[in-house]
N, C-alpha and C positions, 0 to 999 in steps of 0.2 A: 645189465648194460646201461639202462636208463639211470641207475644210481651212479655209475661211474661218470657218465656225461654230466649229470647234475653236480656232482662233486667237483669236476673239472671246471665247470662254468662258475661255481661259487668261488673257488680258489682264484681263477682268472679275474673275476670282477673285484675281488678284494685287493689284488695286486694293482689293478688299474686305479682304484680309488686312492690307494696310498701314493702312487706316482702323481696323481692330480693334486693331492694335498701339498706335496713337496713343491710342485710347480707354482703353487699359489703364493709362495713366500715372496714378497716384494723386496727390492733392494732397500737398504737403510733399516731393515728389521734386525733386531738382535736375535741371534739363533745360537743354539748349543749344538756343536758338532762333535760327534764321536770320532776317534782316531780312524783314519782310512775310509771315511764315509763322505761321499761327494754330495753336496747340496746344489741343486739347480734352482736359481731364482727365476721368477716369472719373466724377467727381462732377458733371460738366456745366459746370464753370467753364472759360472759354476765355481765353487770353492771346495777344496778338500784339504784336511789336515793330514800331512804325510809323516810327521814325526814330532815328538816332544822330548827335549833334553831337559831334565829337571835337576837343578842344583840348589833348590830352595832349602833353607835350614829346616830340618824336620821339627815338628811340634814336640815339645818336651825335651829339647836339647839346647845347648848354648853354642852359638856360632859367632865368629868374628864378623861375618858378612851374612846378610839375610838371604843372599843367593837370588837366582832367577830361574824361570822356565823359558827356554827358547822354543818357540813354536814355529815349525816349518809347515808351509802350505803351498798349494798350487792353485792359481786362479786362472780361469779360462773364459774367453769371450770371442765369439765368431771364429773359432778354430785356432786362435792364438793362445798359447799357454805360457805362464811364467811362474817359476819357483821363487819363493821369497821366504822371509822369516822375520819374527819380531822377538825382542827380549822382554818378557813380561816379568816384572818384579812384584808389585802389589797393587798398582793402580792401572787403569786403562792406558794402553799404549797404541799409537797409530803408526802406520807406514803407508806410503803411496806406491802403487804399482802401475806402470805404464804398459798398456797392451795395445801396440800398434797405433799409438797416438791418442788413445783414450785412457784417461787416468782414473784409477779407483783408489779410494782410501779404505784400508782394512784396519779395523780396531779390534784388539783382543782385550776383553774386560775381565776375564777370569779363566783360570786353568785349575781344574779339579780332577782328582782329589789332591789335597795338600799332603805332602809327605809326613809320615809318622814314624819316628824311631828309625831303625835300620831296615825297615821293610821296603823292598823295591817295588815300584808300581809298573805293571805291565802296560805297554803302549795301548792295548785295546781298552784299558780301563779309564783312559783320559777323556775328559769332556772339556771342550774349549768354547767359551762364549765369544762370538764374533759378530761384528757389524760391518757390512760392505756397502760403501756409498760411491756413486759415480760423481766425479768432480767436474 
């Protein structure tokens, strides 16, 4: 019984530590988000990548257009949420989101992995580099 309680406390303390580390991320920090994972900044703002539509020209192929990755996300502050998106080509792209009169700038600087050949990428495999700033 003591071993079960000790194991439970160990698991619980590990989860608590992980949550604290996430909450220590300040706004304006560049972070890498996995698909469908919400990040809570220490200021209380949250961002979550909800979908990636990738039409970038796969490596090793010839295309007329380089294509783009459309990144859909939800940003939340003080109980107000807004869905938005950006069209990422190859360089950082920014968009402004207004949440109840407070404006945030969301910059996407990378979307990985880059497509290769005809292999389709699962949503869960995408990693998006994002920076959120309060304007």
